C-alpha positions in Angstrom: 86.2 111.1 105.1 85.1 107.7 106.1 87.5 104.8 105.4 86.4 101.2 105.2 88.8 98.7 106.6 88.7 95.1 105.6 88.5 92.2 108.1 91.9 91.4 109.5 93.4 94.9 109.1 95.1 95.7 112.4 94.1 98.8 114.2 96.7 101.6 114.4 99.2 101.6 117.3 98.4 103.6 120.4 98.9 107.3 119.8 98.6 107.0 116.0 95.4 108.3 114.3 93.6 105.8 112.1 93.7 108.2 109.1 97.5 108.4 109.4 98.0 104.6 109.5 98.6 102.3 106.5 98.6 98.7 107.7 100.9 96.2 105.9 99.7 93.0 107.5 99.3 92.1 111.1 102.9 93.1 112.2 103.9 96.1 110.2 102.6 99.5 109.0 103.5 103.0 107.9 102.6 106.2 109.8 102.0 109.3 107.6 103.5 112.4 109.3 103.2 114.8 106.3 102.1 115.1 102.7 103.1 117.6 100.1 99.5 117.7 98.9 96.2 118.8 100.5 93.9 116.6 98.4 90.9 117.5 100.5 91.2 121.1 99.2 92.3 120.1 95.7 95.9 121.3 96.1 98.6 119.2 94.4 102.2 120.6 94.9 104.2 117.4 94.6 102.3 114.3 93.4 102.9 111.1 95.2 105.0 112.5 98.1 104.3 111.2 101.6 106.6 111.4 104.6 106.5 109.2 107.7 108.0 106.1 109.3 107.5 102.4 109.6 106.4 100.5 112.7 106.7 96.8 113.3 105.2 94.6 116.0 107.6 91.7 116.7 105.4 90.5 119.6 102.6 92.4 121.3 104.3 95.9 121.3 104.6 98.3 118.4 108.1 99.6 117.7 109.1 102.6 115.6 111.7 101.8 112.9 114.3 104.5 113.0 116.1 105.5 109.8 119.8 105.9 109.7 121.4 109.3 110.1 121.5 109.8 106.3 118.2 109.1 104.7 118.0 108.6 101.0 118.4 106.2 98.1 121.4 103.8 98.3 122.9 101.9 95.4 123.4 98.2 95.9 125.4 95.6 94.0 123.8 92.2 93.5 126.3 89.3 93.8 126.0 86.6 91.1 
């Protein structure tokens, strides 16, 4: 499957395949490590489920963003 990248989309970090990289600007992106679906073969077990991690580039080096020990959804309270 050929993907077309627009001008200005940063290349994936070293060691990350281009088809596993979702660029979010010049200094951030998401690496896909697993999906619940095999869309190439028409299999849909869990729609819209993607697993992976974020990477940021604060200078010239890409850095993996580590999640806390307990991943999940956290409730927040907005102060007024």
